[in-house]
The first five atom37 places (N, CA, C, CB, O) and aatype in JSON, in Angstrom:
{
  "aatype": [20, 20, 20, 20, 20, 20, 20, 20, 20, 20, 20, 20, 20, 20, 20, 20, 20, 20, 20, 20, 20, 20, 20, 20, 20, 20, 20, 20, 20, 20, 20, 20, 20, 20, 20, 20, 20, 20, 20, 20, 20, 20, 20, 20, 20, 20, 20, 20, 20, 20, 20, 20, 20, 20, 20, 20, 20, 20, 20, 20, 20, 20, 20, 20, 20, 20, 20, 20, 20, 20, 20, 20, 20, 20, 20, 20, 20, 20, 20, 20, 20, 20, 20, 20, 20, 20, 20, 20, 20, 20, 20, 20, 20, 20, 20, 20, 20, 20, 20, 20, 20, 20, 20, 20, 20, 20, 20, 20, 20, 20, 20, 20, 20, 20, 20, 20, 20, 20, 20, 20, 20, 20, 20, 20, 20, 20, 20, 20, 20, 20, 20, 20, 20, 20, 20, 20, 20, 20, 20, 20, 20, 20, 20, 20, 20, 20, 20, 20],
  "atom_mask": [
    [1, 1, 1, 1, 1],
    [1, 1, 1, 1, 1],
    [1, 1, 1, 1, 1],
    [1, 1, 1, 1, 1],
    [1, 1, 1, 1, 1],
    [1, 1, 1, 1, 1],
    [1, 1, 1, 1, 1],
    [1, 1, 1, 1, 1],
    [1, 1, 1, 1, 1],
    [1, 1, 1, 1, 1],
    [1, 1, 1, 1, 1],
    [1, 1, 1, 1, 1],
    [1, 1, 1, 1, 1],
    [1, 1, 1, 1, 1],
    [1, 1, 1, 1, 1],
    [1, 1, 1, 1, 1],
    [1, 1, 1, 1, 1],
    [1, 1, 1, 1, 1],
    [1, 1, 1, 1, 1],
    [1, 1, 1, 1, 1],
    [1, 1, 1, 1, 1],
    [1, 1, 1, 1, 1],
    [1, 1, 1, 1, 1],
    [1, 1, 1, 1, 1],
    [1, 1, 1, 1, 1],
    [1, 1, 1, 1, 1],
    [1, 1, 1, 1, 1],
    [1, 1, 1, 1, 1],
    [1, 1, 1, 1, 1],
    [1, 1, 1, 1, 1],
    [1, 1, 1, 1, 1],
    [1, 1, 1, 1, 1],
    [1, 1, 1, 1, 1],
    [1, 1, 1, 1, 1],
    [1, 1, 1, 1, 1],
    [1, 1, 1, 1, 1],
    [1, 1, 1, 1, 1],
    [1, 1, 1, 1, 1],
    [1, 1, 1, 1, 1],
    [1, 1, 1, 1, 1],
    [1, 1, 1, 1, 1],
    [1, 1, 1, 1, 1],
    [1, 1, 1, 1, 1],
    [1, 1, 1, 1, 1],
    [1, 1, 1, 1, 1],
    [1, 1, 1, 1, 1],
    [1, 1, 1, 1, 1],
    [1, 1, 1, 1, 1],
    [1, 1, 1, 1, 1],
    [1, 1, 1, 1, 1],
    [1, 1, 1, 1, 1],
    [1, 1, 1, 1, 1],
    [1, 1, 1, 1, 1],
    [1, 1, 1, 1, 1],
    [1, 1, 1, 1, 1],
    [1, 1, 1, 1, 1],
    [1, 1, 1, 1, 1],
    [1, 1, 1, 1, 1],
    [1, 1, 1, 1, 1],
    [1, 1, 1, 1, 1],
    [1, 1, 1, 1, 1],
    [1, 1, 1, 1, 1],
    [1, 1, 1, 1, 1],
    [1, 1, 1, 1, 1],
    [1, 1, 1, 1, 1],
    [1, 1, 1, 1, 1],
    [1, 1, 1, 1, 1],
    [1, 1, 1, 1, 1],
    [1, 1, 1, 1, 1],
    [1, 1, 1, 1, 1],
    [1, 1, 1, 1, 1],
    [1, 1, 1, 1, 1],
    [1, 1, 1, 1, 1],
    [1, 1, 1, 1, 1],
    [1, 1, 1, 1, 1],
    [1, 1, 1, 1, 1],
    [1, 1, 1, 1, 1],
    [1, 1, 1, 1, 1],
    [1, 1, 1, 1, 1],
    [1, 1, 1, 1, 1],
    [1, 1, 1, 1, 1],
    [1, 1, 1, 1, 1],
    [1, 1, 1, 1, 1],
    [1, 1, 1, 1, 1],
    [1, 1, 1, 1, 1],
    [1, 1, 1, 1, 1],
    [1, 1, 1, 1, 1],
    [1, 1, 1, 1, 1],
    [1, 1, 1, 1, 1],
    [1, 1, 1, 1, 1],
    [1, 1, 1, 1, 1],
    [1, 1, 1, 1, 1],
    [1, 1, 1, 1, 1],
    [1, 1, 1, 1, 1],
    [1, 1, 1, 1, 1],
    [1, 1, 1, 1, 1],
    [1, 1, 1, 1, 1],
    [1, 1, 1, 1, 1],
    [1, 1, 1, 1, 1],
    [1, 1, 1, 1, 1],
    [1, 1, 1, 1, 1],
    [1, 1, 1, 1, 1],
    [1, 1, 1, 1, 1],
    [1, 1, 1, 1, 1],
    [1, 1, 1, 1, 1],
    [1, 1, 1, 1, 1],
    [1, 1, 1, 1, 1],
    [1, 1, 1, 1, 1],
    [1, 1, 1, 1, 1],
    [1, 1, 1, 1, 1],
    [1, 1, 1, 1, 1],
    [1, 1, 1, 1, 1],
    [1, 1, 1, 1, 1],
    [1, 1, 1, 1, 1],
    [1, 1, 1, 1, 1],
    [1, 1, 1, 1, 1],
    [1, 1, 1, 1, 1],
    [1, 1, 1, 1, 1],
    [1, 1, 1, 1, 1],
    [1, 1, 1, 1, 1],
    [1, 1, 1, 1, 1],
    [1, 1, 1, 1, 1],
    [1, 1, 1, 1, 1],
    [1, 1, 1, 1, 1],
    [1, 1, 1, 1, 1],
    [1, 1, 1, 1, 1],
    [1, 1, 1, 1, 1],
    [1, 1, 1, 1, 1],
    [1, 1, 1, 1, 1],
    [1, 1, 1, 1, 1],
    [1, 1, 1, 1, 1],
    [1, 1, 1, 1, 1],
    [1, 1, 1, 1, 1],
    [1, 1, 1, 1, 1],
    [1, 1, 1, 1, 1],
    [1, 1, 1, 1, 1],
    [1, 1, 1, 1, 1],
    [1, 1, 1, 1, 1],
    [1, 1, 1, 1, 1],
    [1, 1, 1, 1, 1],
    [1, 1, 1, 1, 1],
    [1, 1, 1, 1, 1],
    [1, 1, 1, 1, 1],
    [1, 1, 1, 1, 1],
    [1, 1, 1, 1, 1],
    [1, 1, 1, 1, 1],
    [1, 1, 1, 1, 1],
    [1, 1, 1, 1, 1]
  ],
  "atom_positions": [
    [[77.57, 121.1, 106.52], [77.82, 120.26, 105.35], [78.49, 121.1, 104.28], [76.5, 119.64, 104.81], [78.16, 122.27, 104.12]],
    [[79.4, 120.52, 103.55], [80.15, 121.2, 102.5], [79.28, 121.46, 101.29], [81.37, 120.38, 102.1], [78.38, 120.68, 100.97]],
    [[79.55, 122.56, 100.63], [78.82, 122.88, 99.41], [79.09, 121.86, 98.33], [79.19, 124.28, 98.92], [78.19, 121.52, 97.56]],
    [[80.31, 121.36, 98.25], [80.64, 120.36, 97.24], [79.83, 119.1, 97.48], [82.15, 120.04, 97.25], [79.31, 118.5, 96.53]],
    [[79.71, 118.69, 98.72], [78.96, 117.48, 99.04], [77.5, 117.6, 98.65], [79.07, 117.17, 100.52], [76.92, 116.65, 98.13]],
    [[76.89, 118.76, 98.89], [75.5, 118.97, 98.55], [75.33, 119.05, 97.05], [74.96, 120.23, 99.22], [74.44, 118.41, 96.49]],
    [[76.17, 119.85, 96.38], [76.04, 120.03, 94.94], [76.3, 118.73, 94.19], [77.0, 121.11, 94.47], [75.57, 118.4, 93.26]],
    [[77.33, 118.01, 94.57], [77.68, 116.79, 93.85], [76.57, 115.75, 93.96], [78.99, 116.23, 94.36], [76.32, 115.0, 93.02]],
    [[75.92, 115.71, 95.13], [74.89, 114.71, 95.34], [73.62, 115.03, 94.55], [74.57, 114.61, 96.81], [72.83, 114.13, 94.28]],
    [[73.43, 116.3, 94.17], [72.21, 116.66, 93.48], [72.38, 116.78, 91.97], [71.7, 117.94, 94.01], [71.38, 116.86, 91.25]],
    [[73.59, 116.78, 91.48], [73.83, 116.89, 90.05], [73.52, 115.57, 89.35], [75.28, 117.31, 89.77], [73.87, 114.51, 89.87]],
    [[72.88, 115.6, 88.21], [72.63, 114.36, 87.49], [73.91, 113.73, 86.95], [71.66, 114.6, 86.35], [73.96, 112.51, 86.75]],
    [[74.95, 114.53, 86.73], [76.21, 114.0, 86.21], [77.24, 113.86, 87.33], [76.77, 114.9, 85.11], [78.43, 114.03, 87.09]],
    [[76.78, 113.54, 88.54], [77.69, 113.45, 89.69], [78.7, 112.33, 89.53], [76.9, 113.25, 90.96], [79.75, 112.34, 90.18]],
    [[78.41, 111.35, 88.68], [79.37, 110.26, 88.47], [80.68, 110.82, 87.94], [78.8, 109.2, 87.49], [81.75, 110.41, 88.38]],
    [[80.6, 111.76, 87.01], [81.81, 112.34, 86.41], [82.47, 113.35, 87.36], [81.46, 113.01, 85.08], [83.69, 113.46, 87.37]],
    [[81.7, 114.08, 88.13], [82.26, 115.11, 88.99], [82.65, 114.57, 90.37], [81.27, 116.24, 89.15], [83.44, 115.18, 91.08]],
    [[82.09, 113.44, 90.72], [82.37, 112.85, 92.02], [81.37, 113.29, 93.06], [83.77, 113.2, 92.47], [80.57, 114.2, 92.82]],
    [[81.41, 112.65, 94.21], [80.52, 113.05, 95.29], [81.11, 112.7, 96.64], [79.16, 112.41, 95.12], [82.05, 111.9, 96.77]],
    [[80.52, 113.32, 97.64], [80.87, 113.06, 99.03], [79.56, 112.78, 99.74], [81.65, 114.27, 99.69], [78.6, 113.55, 99.62]],
    [[79.51, 111.67, 100.47], [78.29, 111.38, 101.2], [78.6, 110.9, 102.61], [77.46, 110.32, 100.46], [79.64, 110.29, 102.86]],
    [[77.69, 111.2, 103.53], [77.84, 110.75, 104.91], [77.37, 109.32, 105.02], [77.05, 111.66, 105.87], [76.31, 108.96, 104.52]],
    [[78.2, 108.49, 105.69], [77.85, 107.1, 105.91], [78.41, 106.65, 107.24], [78.38, 106.2, 104.76], [79.63, 106.59, 107.41]],
    [[77.56, 106.33, 108.18], [77.95, 105.76, 109.48], [79.04, 106.57, 110.18], [78.44, 104.35, 109.28], [80.04, 106.01, 110.63]],
    [[78.86, 107.85, 110.29], [79.8, 108.69, 111.03], [81.08, 109.0, 110.28], [80.15, 108.03, 112.3], [82.05, 109.46, 110.87]],
    [[81.08, 108.76, 108.98], [82.26, 109.05, 108.15], [81.78, 109.64, 106.82], [83.12, 107.75, 107.91], [80.58, 109.64, 106.52]],
    [[82.72, 110.13, 106.06], [82.41, 110.68, 104.74], [83.04, 109.78, 103.69], [82.91, 112.15, 104.6], [84.21, 109.41, 103.79]],
    [[82.26, 109.43, 102.67], [82.78, 108.62, 101.58], [82.95, 109.53, 100.36], [81.84, 107.41, 101.26], [82.0, 110.18, 99.91]],
    [[84.17, 109.55, 99.83], [84.49, 110.34, 98.65], [84.6, 109.36, 97.49], [85.83, 111.18, 98.85], [85.25, 108.32, 97.59]],
    [[83.96, 109.72, 96.38], [83.94, 108.8, 95.24], [83.96, 109.6, 93.95], [82.7, 107.87, 95.3], [83.24, 110.58, 93.79]],
    [[84.81, 109.14, 93.0], [84.9, 109.81, 91.71], [85.09, 108.77, 90.61], [86.07, 110.85, 91.69], [85.94, 107.89, 90.72]],
    [[84.29, 108.87, 89.57], [84.39, 107.98, 88.42], [85.71, 108.24, 87.71], [83.18, 108.18, 87.44], [86.06, 109.39, 87.44]],
    [[86.44, 107.15, 87.41], [87.77, 107.29, 86.82], [87.84, 106.79, 85.39], [88.77, 106.56, 87.65], [88.81, 107.07, 84.68]],
    [[86.83, 106.06, 84.94], [86.83, 105.55, 83.57], [86.52, 104.06, 83.54], [88.16, 105.81, 82.91], [86.0, 103.5, 84.51]],
    [[86.84, 103.44, 82.42], [86.58, 102.02, 82.21], [87.9, 101.26, 82.28], [85.87, 101.77, 80.84], [88.88, 101.64, 81.64]],
    [[87.91, 100.18, 83.06], [89.09, 99.32, 83.15], [89.37, 98.76, 81.76], [88.89, 98.16, 84.21], [88.49, 98.14, 81.16]],
    [[90.58, 98.98, 81.24], [90.87, 98.55, 79.87], [90.87, 97.04, 79.67], [92.19, 99.1, 79.45], [90.73, 96.57, 78.54]],
    [[91.03, 96.28, 80.73], [91.07, 94.83, 80.61], [89.71, 94.2, 80.86], [92.1, 94.25, 81.58], [89.26, 93.37, 80.07]],
    [[89.05, 94.59, 81.95], [87.78, 93.97, 82.32], [86.57, 94.65, 81.7], [87.63, 93.96, 83.82], [85.51, 94.04, 81.58]],
    [[86.72, 95.92, 81.3], [85.59, 96.66, 80.75], [84.65, 97.19, 81.82], [84.83, 95.79, 79.81], [83.59, 97.73, 81.49]],
    [[85.0, 97.05, 83.09], [84.15, 97.52, 84.19], [84.45, 98.97, 84.54], [84.33, 96.63, 85.43], [85.56, 99.46, 84.3]],
    [[83.45, 99.65, 85.12], [83.64, 101.02, 85.57], [84.59, 101.04, 86.77], [82.28, 101.68, 85.93], [84.53, 100.16, 87.63]],
    [[85.46, 102.05, 86.81], [86.42, 102.19, 87.9], [86.13, 103.49, 88.65], [87.89, 102.17, 87.35], [85.93, 104.53, 88.04]],
    [[86.11, 103.4, 89.96], [85.9, 104.57, 90.81], [87.07, 104.71, 91.77], [84.57, 104.47, 91.58], [87.56, 103.72, 92.3]],
    [[87.5, 105.93, 92.0], [88.46, 106.21, 93.07], [87.63, 106.44, 94.31], [89.39, 107.47, 92.73], [86.61, 107.14, 94.26]],
    [[88.04, 105.85, 95.43], [87.26, 105.96, 96.67], [88.17, 106.24, 97.86], [86.46, 104.66, 96.92], [89.32, 105.82, 97.9]],
    [[87.61, 106.96, 98.82], [88.32, 107.2, 100.08], [87.29, 107.4, 101.17], [89.27, 108.44, 99.98], [86.18, 107.87, 100.92]],
    [[87.66, 107.03, 102.38], [86.8, 107.25, 103.55], [87.5, 108.23, 104.47], [86.48, 105.92, 104.28], [88.66, 108.03, 104.84]],
    [[86.8, 109.28, 104.85], [87.31, 110.27, 105.79], [86.51, 110.09, 107.08], [87.2, 111.75, 105.23], [85.28, 110.23, 107.07]],
    [[87.18, 109.8, 108.17], [86.48, 109.57, 109.43], [86.01, 110.89, 110.03], [87.39, 108.82, 110.43], [86.73, 111.88, 110.02]],
    [[84.8, 110.87, 110.55], [84.19, 112.06, 111.14], [83.27, 112.75, 110.15], [85.27, 113.02, 111.61], [83.3, 112.48, 108.95]],
    [[82.45, 113.66, 110.68], [81.53, 114.42, 109.82], [81.55, 115.91, 110.16], [80.11, 113.87, 109.95], [80.68, 116.66, 109.72]],
    [[82.53, 116.33, 110.96], [82.61, 117.73, 111.33], [83.17, 118.57, 110.17], [83.48, 117.91, 112.59], [83.47, 118.03, 109.1]],
    [[83.3, 119.85, 110.39], [83.77, 120.75, 109.33], [85.17, 120.38, 108.83], [83.76, 122.19, 109.82], [85.46, 120.47, 107.64]],
    [[86.05, 119.96, 109.75], [87.4, 119.56, 109.35], [87.36, 118.31, 108.46], [88.27, 119.29, 110.6], [88.14, 118.21, 107.51]],
    [[86.47, 117.37, 108.77], [86.34, 116.17, 107.95], [85.83, 116.53, 106.56], [85.4, 115.15, 108.62], [86.3, 115.98, 105.56]],
    [[84.86, 117.45, 106.48], [84.35, 117.87, 105.17], [85.45, 118.56, 104.36], [83.15, 118.81, 105.34], [85.52, 118.4, 103.14]],
    [[86.29, 119.33, 105.03], [87.41, 119.99, 104.34], [88.36, 118.94, 103.76], [88.18, 120.95, 105.31], [88.78, 119.04, 102.61]],
    [[88.68, 117.91, 104.57], [89.55, 116.83, 104.09], [88.9, 116.1, 102.91], [89.84, 115.83, 105.23], [89.58, 115.74, 101.94]],
    [[87.58, 115.88, 103.01], [86.87, 115.2, 101.93], [86.89, 116.04, 100.65], [85.42, 114.89, 102.34], [87.1, 115.51, 99.56]],
    [[86.68, 117.34, 100.78], [86.75, 118.23, 99.62], [88.14, 118.19, 98.99], [86.4, 119.69, 100.03], [88.28, 118.13, 97.77]],
    [[89.17, 118.21, 99.84], [90.55, 118.14, 99.34], [90.82, 116.81, 98.63], [91.55, 118.33, 100.5], [91.48, 116.78, 97.59]],
    [[90.3, 115.71, 99.18], [90.5, 114.39, 98.58], [89.79, 114.33, 97.23], [89.98, 113.28, 99.52], [90.33, 113.76, 96.27]],
    [[88.6, 114.9, 97.13], [87.88, 114.9, 95.86], [88.65, 115.71, 94.81], [86.46, 115.49, 96.04], [88.74, 115.31, 93.65]],
    [[89.21, 116.84, 95.22], [90.03, 117.64, 94.31], [91.27, 116.85, 93.87], [90.45, 118.97, 94.98], [91.66, 116.91, 92.7]],
    [[91.89, 116.13, 94.8], [93.05, 115.29, 94.48], [92.67, 114.21, 93.46], [93.63, 114.64, 95.77], [93.41, 113.96, 92.51]],
    [[91.52, 113.57, 93.67], [91.04, 112.55, 92.73], [90.82, 113.16, 91.34], [89.73, 111.92, 93.25], [91.19, 112.55, 90.34]],
    [[90.22, 114.35, 91.29], [89.97, 114.99, 90.0], [91.28, 115.25, 89.26], [89.2, 116.32, 90.19], [91.39, 115.01, 88.06]],
    [[92.27, 115.74, 89.99], [93.58, 115.99, 89.39], [94.19, 114.69, 88.89], [94.53, 116.66, 90.41], [94.75, 114.64, 87.79]],
    [[94.08, 113.64, 89.68], [94.62, 112.33, 89.3], [93.95, 111.83, 88.02], [94.41, 111.31, 90.44], [94.63, 111.32, 87.13]],
    [[92.63, 111.97, 87.91], [91.92, 111.51, 86.72], [92.31, 112.35, 85.51], [90.39, 111.58, 86.94], [92.48, 111.81, 84.41]],
    [[92.47, 113.65, 85.69], [92.85, 114.51, 84.57], [94.25, 114.19, 84.06], [92.78, 115.97, 84.99], [94.52, 114.32, 82.86]],
    [[95.15, 113.78, 84.94], [96.54, 113.49, 84.57], [96.75, 112.12, 83.96], [97.41, 113.63, 85.76], [97.71, 111.91, 83.22]],
    [[95.87, 111.19, 84.26], [96.1, 109.83, 83.77], [95.79, 109.75, 82.28], [95.24, 108.82, 84.54], [94.85, 110.35, 81.78]],
    [[96.61, 108.98, 81.59], [96.41, 108.78, 80.15], [95.34, 107.72, 79.92], [97.73, 108.37, 79.46], [94.59, 107.8, 78.95]],
    [[95.28, 106.74, 80.8], [94.25, 105.72, 80.71], [93.96, 105.22, 82.11], [94.67, 104.55, 79.76], [94.76, 105.42, 83.03]],
    [[92.84, 104.57, 82.26], [92.45, 104.03, 83.56], [93.35, 102.85, 83.9], [90.96, 103.6, 83.57], [93.61, 102.0, 83.05]],
    [[93.83, 102.82, 85.14], [94.65, 101.69, 85.54], [93.75, 100.5, 85.86], [95.54, 102.05, 86.76], [92.66, 100.67, 86.4]],
    [[94.2, 99.34, 85.53], [93.41, 98.14, 85.71], [93.67, 97.53, 87.08], [93.71, 97.13, 84.6], [94.78, 97.62, 87.62]],
    [[92.65, 96.92, 87.63], [92.81, 96.28, 88.94], [93.1, 94.79, 88.79], [91.55, 96.48, 89.78], [93.22, 94.08, 89.8]],
    [[93.24, 94.3, 87.57], [93.5, 92.87, 87.37], [94.96, 92.56, 87.69], [93.17, 92.45, 85.93], [95.81, 93.45, 87.75]],
    [[95.23, 91.28, 87.9], [96.6, 90.85, 88.19], [97.41, 90.79, 86.9], [96.61, 89.48, 88.89], [96.86, 90.76, 85.8]],
    [[98.72, 90.79, 87.06], [99.59, 90.66, 85.9], [99.35, 89.33, 85.18], [101.07, 90.78, 86.32], [99.35, 89.28, 83.95]],
    [[99.13, 88.28, 85.95], [98.85, 86.97, 85.35], [97.63, 87.01, 84.45], [98.65, 85.93, 86.44], [97.65, 86.46, 83.35]],
    [[96.57, 87.66, 84.91], [95.35, 87.78, 84.1], [95.63, 88.6, 82.85], [94.22, 88.43, 84.92], [95.2, 88.23, 81.75]],
    [[96.34, 89.7, 83.01], [96.66, 90.55, 81.85], [97.51, 89.79, 80.84], [97.4, 91.84, 82.31], [97.29, 89.91, 79.63]],
    [[98.47, 89.0, 81.31], [99.29, 88.21, 80.4], [98.46, 87.16, 79.68], [100.44, 87.53, 81.18], [98.65, 86.92, 78.49]],
    [[97.52, 86.53, 80.41], [96.63, 85.55, 79.76], [95.82, 86.2, 78.65], [95.69, 84.91, 80.8], [95.69, 85.64, 77.56]],
    [[95.28, 87.39, 78.92], [94.49, 88.1, 77.91], [95.36, 88.49, 76.72], [93.83, 89.35, 78.53], [94.94, 88.38, 75.57]],
    [[96.57, 88.95, 77.0], [97.47, 89.34, 75.92], [97.82, 88.14, 75.05], [98.76, 89.98, 76.49], [97.81, 88.23, 73.82]],
    [[98.13, 87.02, 75.69], [98.46, 85.81, 74.93], [97.26, 85.33, 74.11], [98.94, 84.7, 75.88], [97.43, 84.79, 73.02]],
    [[96.06, 85.53, 74.64], [94.86, 85.08, 73.95], [94.63, 85.86, 72.65], [93.64, 85.23, 74.86], [94.19, 85.29, 71.66]],
    [[94.94, 87.16, 72.65], [94.64, 87.98, 71.48], [95.85, 88.33, 70.62], [93.99, 89.25, 71.93], [95.7, 88.87, 69.52]],
    [[97.04, 88.02, 71.1], [98.23, 88.39, 70.33], [98.39, 87.51, 69.1], [99.49, 88.3, 71.21], [98.05, 86.32, 69.12]],
    [[98.91, 88.1, 68.06], [99.15, 87.37, 66.81], [100.65, 87.12, 66.68], [98.61, 88.18, 65.56], [101.37, 87.9, 66.06]],
    [[101.1, 86.02, 67.27], [102.51, 85.67, 67.23], [102.65, 84.24, 66.71], [103.17, 85.81, 68.63], [101.72, 83.44, 66.79]],
    [[103.82, 83.96, 66.17], [104.1, 82.62, 65.64], [103.99, 81.58, 66.76], [105.51, 82.57, 64.99], [104.24, 81.88, 67.93]],
    [[103.62, 80.36, 66.39], [103.45, 79.28, 67.36], [104.72, 79.01, 68.17], [103.02, 78.02, 66.67], [104.65, 78.77, 69.37]],
    [[105.88, 79.05, 67.5], [107.13, 78.79, 68.22], [107.4, 79.87, 69.26], [108.31, 78.7, 67.23], [107.85, 79.58, 70.37]],
    [[107.11, 81.12, 68.9], [107.31, 82.22, 69.85], [106.28, 82.14, 70.97], [107.21, 83.59, 69.13], [106.61, 82.41, 72.13]],
    [[105.06, 81.78, 70.65], [104.01, 81.62, 71.67], [104.43, 80.59, 72.7], [102.66, 81.21, 71.02], [104.24, 80.79, 73.9]],
    [[105.01, 79.49, 72.23], [105.47, 78.43, 73.14], [106.58, 78.96, 74.05], [105.96, 77.2, 72.34], [106.6, 78.66, 75.25]],
    [[107.49, 79.74, 73.49], [108.58, 80.33, 74.27], [108.02, 81.29, 75.32], [109.57, 81.07, 73.35], [108.4, 81.24, 76.49]],
    [[107.1, 82.16, 74.89], [106.49, 83.11, 75.82], [105.74, 82.38, 76.93], [105.54, 84.06, 75.08], [105.85, 82.74, 78.1]],
    [[104.97, 81.36, 76.55], [104.24, 80.58, 77.57], [105.21, 80.02, 78.62], [103.46, 79.42, 76.9], [104.92, 80.06, 79.81]],
    [[106.35, 79.52, 78.16], [107.34, 78.98, 79.1], [107.86, 80.05, 80.05], [108.49, 78.36, 78.34], [107.94, 79.82, 81.25]],
    [[108.22, 81.22, 79.51], [108.7, 82.31, 80.37], [107.64, 82.73, 81.38], [109.12, 83.53, 79.52], [107.92, 82.94, 82.56]],
    [[106.42, 82.85, 80.89], [105.33, 83.3, 81.77], [105.09, 82.29, 82.88], [104.03, 83.52, 80.96], [105.01, 82.66, 84.05]],
    [[104.96, 81.03, 82.52], [104.61, 80.0, 83.51], [105.74, 79.67, 84.48], [104.18, 78.75, 82.81], [105.49, 79.44, 85.66]],
    [[106.99, 79.64, 83.99], [108.12, 79.27, 84.85], [108.69, 80.44, 85.64], [109.21, 78.67, 84.02], [109.18, 80.25, 86.75]],
    [[108.63, 81.64, 85.07], [109.37, 82.75, 85.67], [108.49, 83.88, 86.17], [110.34, 83.28, 84.67], [108.58, 84.27, 87.33]],
    [[107.64, 84.39, 85.32], [106.87, 85.59, 85.67], [105.73, 85.29, 86.63], [106.31, 86.25, 84.41], [105.63, 85.91, 87.69]],
    [[104.87, 84.33, 86.27], [103.68, 84.06, 87.09], [104.03, 83.68, 88.54], [102.87, 82.94, 86.46], [103.4, 84.2, 89.46]],
    [[105.02, 82.79, 88.79], [105.32, 82.46, 90.19], [105.84, 83.65, 91.0], [106.35, 81.35, 90.23], [105.61, 83.73, 92.21]],
    [[106.53, 84.56, 90.35], [107.14, 85.68, 91.08], [106.19, 86.86, 91.26], [108.4, 86.15, 90.35], [106.03, 87.35, 92.38]],
    [[105.55, 87.31, 90.18], [104.72, 88.52, 90.28], [103.37, 88.39, 89.56], [105.47, 89.71, 89.72], [102.71, 89.39, 89.3]],
    [[102.97, 87.18, 89.24], [101.72, 86.97, 88.53], [100.48, 87.37, 89.31], [101.6, 85.54, 88.15], [99.46, 87.72, 88.72]],
    [[100.55, 87.33, 90.65], [99.4, 87.68, 91.48], [99.35, 89.16, 91.86], [99.41, 86.85, 92.73], [98.44, 89.59, 92.56]],
    [[100.31, 89.95, 91.41], [100.36, 91.38, 91.73], [99.43, 92.13, 90.78], [101.83, 91.93, 91.63], [99.42, 91.87, 89.58]],
    [[98.66, 93.07, 91.32], [97.79, 93.89, 90.48], [98.64, 94.72, 89.53], [96.88, 94.82, 91.36], [99.67, 95.27, 89.91]],
    [[98.2, 94.81, 88.29], [98.95, 95.54, 87.27], [99.22, 96.97, 87.73], [98.18, 95.55, 85.93], [100.31, 97.49, 87.52]],
    [[98.22, 97.6, 88.35], [98.39, 99.0, 88.75], [99.4, 99.17, 89.89], [97.06, 99.59, 89.17], [99.83, 100.29, 90.18]],
    [[99.79, 98.07, 90.53], [100.77, 98.15, 91.61], [102.19, 97.8, 91.16], [100.36, 97.23, 92.73], [103.13, 97.87, 91.95]],
    [[102.33, 97.44, 89.91], [103.66, 97.11, 89.41], [104.35, 98.41, 89.01], [103.59, 96.11, 88.21], [103.91, 99.12, 88.11]],
    [[105.43, 98.69, 89.71], [106.18, 99.92, 89.45], [107.65, 99.56, 89.23], [106.02, 100.93, 90.62], [108.01, 98.39, 89.17]],
    [[108.47, 100.57, 89.12], [109.89, 100.36, 88.86], [110.54, 99.52, 89.96], [110.62, 101.7, 88.73], [111.38, 98.66, 89.67]],
    [[110.17, 99.75, 91.19], [110.75, 98.99, 92.31], [110.39, 97.5, 92.2], [110.27, 99.57, 93.66], [111.24, 96.64, 92.42]],
    [[109.14, 97.22, 91.87], [108.71, 95.83, 91.72], [109.5, 95.13, 90.62], [107.2, 95.76, 91.41], [109.98, 94.02, 90.8]],
    [[109.64, 95.8, 89.49], [110.38, 95.21, 88.37], [111.86, 95.07, 88.69], [110.2, 96.06, 87.12], [112.48, 94.07, 88.33]],
    [[112.44, 96.05, 89.35], [113.86, 95.97, 89.71], [114.11, 94.8, 90.66], [114.34, 97.29, 90.36], [115.11, 94.1, 90.52]],
    [[113.22, 94.59, 91.62], [113.35, 93.44, 92.54], [113.24, 92.13, 91.77], [112.27, 93.51, 93.64], [113.98, 91.18, 92.03]],
    [[112.3, 92.08, 90.83], [112.12, 90.89, 90.0], [113.38, 90.61, 89.19], [110.9, 91.06, 89.07], [113.86, 89.48, 89.15]],
    [[113.92, 91.63, 88.54], [115.14, 91.47, 87.73], [116.33, 91.06, 88.6], [115.47, 92.77, 86.99], [117.13, 90.22, 88.19]],
    [[116.44, 91.64, 89.78], [117.52, 91.29, 90.7], [117.45, 89.81, 91.07], [117.46, 92.16, 91.97], [118.47, 89.12, 91.1]],
    [[116.24, 89.33, 91.35], [116.06, 87.92, 91.7], [116.42, 87.02, 90.51], [114.6, 87.66, 92.15], [117.03, 85.97, 90.69]],
    [[116.05, 87.44, 89.31], [116.42, 86.66, 88.12], [117.94, 86.59, 87.95], [115.78, 87.27, 86.85], [118.48, 85.53, 87.64]],
    [[118.62, 87.72, 88.16], [120.09, 87.73, 88.05], [120.71, 86.84, 89.1], [120.63, 89.16, 88.17], [121.66, 86.11, 88.82]],
    [[120.19, 86.89, 90.33], [120.71, 86.07, 91.42], [120.55, 84.59, 91.09], [119.99, 86.41, 92.74], [121.48, 83.81, 91.3]],
    [[119.4, 84.22, 90.58], [119.17, 82.81, 90.21], [120.09, 82.37, 89.08], [117.71, 82.59, 89.81], [120.6, 81.25, 89.09]],
    [[120.29, 83.25, 88.09], [121.17, 82.92, 86.97], [122.6, 82.72, 87.46], [121.13, 84.04, 85.9], [123.29, 81.8, 87.01]],
    [[123.06, 83.57, 88.38], [124.42, 83.43, 88.92], [124.56, 82.13, 89.71], [124.78, 84.63, 89.81], [125.58, 81.45, 89.61]],
    [[123.55, 81.79, 90.48], [123.6, 80.55, 91.27], [123.63, 79.34, 90.35], [122.39, 80.46, 92.22], [124.31, 78.36, 90.64]],
    [[122.89, 79.39, 89.23], [122.88, 78.3, 88.27], [124.24, 78.15, 87.62], [121.81, 78.54, 87.21], [124.72, 77.03, 87.43]],
    [[124.86, 79.27, 87.27], [126.21, 79.23, 86.67], [127.22, 78.6, 87.64], [126.68, 80.65, 86.28], [128.04, 77.77, 87.24]],
    [[127.15, 78.99, 88.9], [128.08, 78.46, 89.89], [127.87, 76.95, 90.08], [127.9, 79.18, 91.24], [128.84, 76.22, 90.29]],
    [[126.64, 76.51, 90.0], [126.35, 75.08, 90.17], [126.89, 74.26, 88.99], [124.83, 74.86, 90.31], [127.27, 73.1, 89.15]],
    [[126.93, 74.88, 87.81], [127.42, 74.18, 86.62], [128.94, 74.1, 86.58], [126.93, 74.85, 85.38], [129.47, 73.22, 85.9]],
    [[129.64, 74.97, 87.28], [131.11, 75.0, 87.23], [131.72, 74.28, 88.39], [131.62, 76.4, 87.2], [132.94, 74.21, 88.5]]
  ]
}
């Protein structure tokens, strides 16, 4: 058994340092990452390493170190909620004029939600947005051609 696995399991503050535990012939690596900014729930990074031999413990130790580095580098905890949920929350608390709110609601409901509203916020990256923008441009061009 790895020293990290034993030490982490016995520390009272193991939530912050992470832990490795044996479960059904595999190792579960878990590290507290913070509070989800949208839901307010605790977020944990998790991984399963198959096997319990020395090589598996080494992989688990490496994964725990990777998780620690990831947590140290992040500016805030990434949320697991969908973009649609995040937009709903933003619209609920934003202080914008009624006319602008109506415009935003229209964009969200007609354009954003059908295309990427079900995607988790933490999975939206440059590629996702570029694909979304490309599709919007394609639709705009098709609309122009239909009008002429």
